[in-house]
C-alpha positions, 0 to 999 in steps of 0.5 A: 316096105320102101323100095327105090326103082332105078330109072335109066335114061335115053336122050333127055337133055342135061336140064331135064335130067337135073329136074328129074334129079330134084323131083326124085330128092323131093319124093325121097319121103314116099314109100315108092322112091326113084333114082336115076342109073348109068347102067341102064341094063340094071334099070326097072323103068326106062325113059326114052326121048321120044322127040329125039331120033337118035335117042329112039334108035339107040333105045330100039338097039337096047330093047333087043336084049332088054325087052322086059324093062317097061318103057316111058316115052318123053314127048311134047305131043302125047299121040293117040297111042293106047299101047305106049306109055307117055310122060308129057313135057314139061316135066313137073313133079306130078306128072312125073310121079304119076306116070312113074307110079303108074308103071310100077303098079302096072309092071311090078305090081307095087302098091305099098300103101294098099295093105289089106286090113289096115287104113293107110293113106296114100298121096294123090299121085299114087292114088291117081296112078292106082286108078288109072292102072286098074282101069287099064288092066286087061282080064286074065281069065282067073276067077276069084271069090272074096268072103269078107263082111268088111267093106274096106277089105273088099274094096282093098282086095278088088284093087289088088286082084284087079291088077292081076287081071282077076274076075272077082265075086264078092260074098259079105257072109258065109252063107253067100259065099256057099251059094256062089260055089254052087254055081261057079268054079273059082281059081282062088277063094280068099276067106275071112275068119270072122263072118256074121252067121257061119264062121270061116272055118265052117265055110272052108270045110264046105268048100272042101267037100264040095265037088266043084270046089274041093281043089280050089286053093282057099286063102285065109285072111283073118286078124287072128294069128295064133298057133291054134287059129292057124291050126284050125284053118289048116285042119278045115282045109285052108291052103294058107293062112294070112294075118291081117293087116296083109302087105301087098307083097304077101298077097303077091307071093300067094298068088304066084304060088297058087297060080303060077302059070298066070302071066298076071302074077309074074 
């Protein structure tokens, strides 16, 4: 699903705002798009001219009542400040899109290119932003188990769940998954239906009959989406049943549903 993020501006010169407008038009074919807005209270991202004291002062006053909007500081020289996000001048298409993409991934958990169980490509800016965002994510203390024999699915899940700060264990078979639940109490388990050896239904029943894992939500991820399959999953104890390919927003909704107190999933 395409989304246009609203960008508010503090202090950028007219020529730089024109440059941003041109970049946003050139990127209009992407699933992740941007537009400048005059009403900065409605913005989802704020760009602040960090080289302009008046702009910084105006932004600080604004942020008193709008501290939830992520900030990008635009500057000629990027300081050694790991707590802030910077966009280095001059404004080029690559720099602007990579930094904005990174903020949408980190702050809004928006990764439309990364569909679980579907081989979709992404442009270089989005890929670089995604890798950077994952590397900067701190641990939330949430433990998750992903059970799937598909390496691409495991890789996609690793990136998606890492954005929520989760610590992740991976099992390629049902037998391995059952070994994990004997040793670790998980906050959530993602379980594929079609597995070599023990299938997902049997694994789910074992999970729900184990004292350590019986209260752990189990999310079934599968290519089978018939009513009968979903009924079997529910009878086995699955908390929710998602049919591949799974969109990032679906995954986020499930995480919010079962881990509502997680600051990383809000």
